[in-house]
C-alpha positions, 0 to 999 in steps of 0.5 A: 856585583858584576851583573849590576855593574854591567846592567847599569852601564847598559842603562846609562845610554837610555835611563839614568835612574835605572843606571844609577840604581844598578851601579849603586847596588854594585858599589855596595857589594864592591865595598863589602868585599873590599874590591877597590879596583871594581869600585873605581870602575863603578865610580867612573861609570857614575861620573859618565852618567852625570856628565851625560846629564851635564851635572858637572859638579857630581861628575867631578865628585865621582871622578875624584872618588874613582881616582882615590881607588884606582890602580889600573892604568886604563881606568886611571886614564878614564878618570883623567878624561872624566875630570877634564870634561867636568872641569871644562863644563864648569869653566875651569879650563886650567884644571881641565888641561892639567888632567889632560896633560897626564894622559897620552895618545893610545891604541885602545879605541875605547880610551881614544874615544874618551880622549877625543870627547875630553879634548872636544869639551875642552876646546869648546870651553875655551872657544877654539872652534877649529879644534872643537870641530876637529876633535868632534869629527874624530870622536864621531868617526871613532864612535861610529866605527865602534858602533859598527863593530858592535853591530857586526858582532850582533849580526853574527850572534843573531845568525848563530842563534837562528841557525841553532834554532833551525837545527833544533826545530829539524831535530824535533820534527824528525823525533815527532815523525819517528814517534808517529810512525811507531804509533801507526805500526803499534796501531796496525799490530794491535788491529791485526791482533784483535782481528786474529783473536776475534777469528779464533774466538769465532771459530771456537764458538762455532765449534762448541755451539754450532746449533744452539747458539747461532742467533747469540753469536750473530748478535755478538759478531754484529756488535763487534763489527760496529765497535771495530768500525768505530775504532778504525774511524777514530784511528783514521781521524787521528792519522788525518790530524797528524798529517795536517800537523806535519803539513803545517810544520813543513810550511813553517820550515819553508818560511823559516828557511826563507827568512834565514836565507835573506838574513844570511845574504845581508850578513855575508854582504856586510861582513865582506865589505867590513873585511875589505875595508879592514884589510885595506886600512892595515896594508895600504897607504892613506891615499890608496885606502881612501880610493879603496874606501870610495870604490867599496862604498860605491859597489856596496851602494850599487849592489842590487842583490844586497837591496833585494836581500834587504827587501826580502828580510824586511818583507818577511819580518814585517808583512810586505812593508817595503812592497806595500810602501812602493805600491801605495807611493808610486812617486818614490824613485829608486834612490828614495826606495833604497834609502827607505830600505836602509832606514828600515834595516836600522841605518841613520841618516849619517850612515846613509850619507856615507854610503851615498857619498853625500854630506850629512846635512844634505841627507838629513834634508832628503830624509825630511822630503821622503817623510813628507812624500809618504805622508809622515808627520814625524821623522822618517826613522820614527815613521818607519819604526812605527810601521814595523811595530804595527806590522808585527801586530798585523796592522795593514798599511791602508788602515794607517 
């Protein structure tokens, strides 16, 4: 039940049909086991899914079903917000305000995000553009903050996973080296034993038939020498192959360590900036915090070491993508190259606008100019993402 519910909420942001399929499976199980609390949360997810499609009637229906089974206060507030948004979409603003009045401001960021969204839809429905702009800005700011926190958690998880893979690879290499050393020792011991046995056999043969079997013994020794020579050549060939494998493994470890270093540099810089802003928001006044925010963003923007780490990371993972773009389009200036690096790392034009202290509309226009400058017929983000996918397949920039 929980797996279906979790998968459904993930799909809700990209594929509503898949989301509703998994939510339906979760709801069936919740009803079978009599879990009314989980059923209420699933109805709430259904309501959000239909709100995303602007199907306000179905959104209203599922929000009401969620209210009937609701016992948790946080889930109840989510139901109120969904009801208010559905009534706003249907133009029934009195009903929307009735359910909004049942809620209050909260310190829970997820609930606060839904509250801003409900107020935004309500003021849009009644035509109050000033209040609509206010709560839309609050909603976008909080959503970006929540998304940033999730990205930090993803980076931390990726770093831990990469470090564990690196440790496991080292353990495998050490184990392989020990096995190869043991194999070589066994082979040498076996050769020494064979040589000893041959010498003993030769001595005894000479003693027994020194005169009568001289020709036969020489033939046997000659055959044995050829066999030993063949065995030694086989062993040398295996040793040479093992050496080549070890050398290849060493090169792979160097490349992995290089990628790990660039990723660690990016993660450290990002976490340091977030730590500075988090501490400032908790200990400083709004005016002082704003100055700290501007100074921190400016330092983040002008941190050449950070951009070098970004270049290393992108070039290592996507076949010198940044280096090839700079070489192919020498008319790109330093700021445009920095923007391309940030877009390749996953930044949106709003993220870059905040970092460069510019208005989002101005930055969107700049994105369009850069896209034209590098010959893209689509948005800059789509073009860069397409180049990244093609670089993973080994496609060169000159063949695009």
